[in-house]
N, C-alpha and C positions, 0 to 999 in steps of 0.2 A: 083142246088143251094142249099144248105144246110143251114140249121137254123140258123147257123151261122153268113154266107156270108150275109145272106139275111136280121138279124140284123144287122150288121155294116153296111148295105143298106141304111135300114131305121130309125136308132138312129145314132144321131148326135155326141153326147154330151156322154159317155160311162161313164159306174156306174155300176157294180158289188157288191153282199156282199162281197167278199173275199178282195176287195179293199177297202172297209170301215172298214171289219174286220181288214184290214193290220192298216189301220189310226188310227183304235182304239188303237191299242197293241204299236203303236208308239209314241202314244199320241198325235197325230194330231189335235186331238178337245177338247184339253185340256182347251186352252184357247178362246174359240169360240166354243160356242152348237150350234149357229146360222149352223156353216157351217156343221154340224154332219146332222142337218136336212136337210140341203138343199141337199146335198148329197144323203140321204134321199126320198126327195119327187121328186128326180131326176131321180134314180132308181126305185119308183114307175108311175113315168111319162114315163118313157119309156118302164114298162112293158103294162099298156094302149095303150101306141103307136103299140107295136109291135106284141101284139096280140088278136087277133077278141075279138067286145068288150062284147059279152057275154059268152067268155071262162073264165074257173075259177081263172086264171091266171088274168086276167082283172078284173073280180071282187076283188076279193082278193087285189088286188092292189090299187085298188080305197078305199074300205074299213081303207085298211093300211094308205093311207092318207089323211084320214080322221083322224084317232086317229095322226098322226102326227101334222095337222095341230094342233086337239084341245091341245095335249101337247105344242106345241110353243108358243099359245095362253098363257096356265095355265104358263109357264114360265116368259113368257112376263110380264105380270101381278104381278107374285109373285118379278121380279125382279125390277118392278117399284113402286112398292107399297111400299108407305113409311111404312104403319103398320109394314108389315112384314117383315120390315129391322130393325126393332128396338129391 
């Protein structure tokens, strides 16, 4: 079994960088940034599920997850903070 077959067997909801890039180019995320964040988090979660825990891919995916979550928190605070909306 090759890596692609193994990936499809292990990961249930597939998303890849190419799909995310295509969605960006088509404006799919323009009205809903939470969809963009959701797709990124899904991508990183899939990597942590597929790759061994101590692999460089898994560690990078964890780091990127933390960055995206921090950005999501920052983005939602900015949108809900009445002071910054003035």
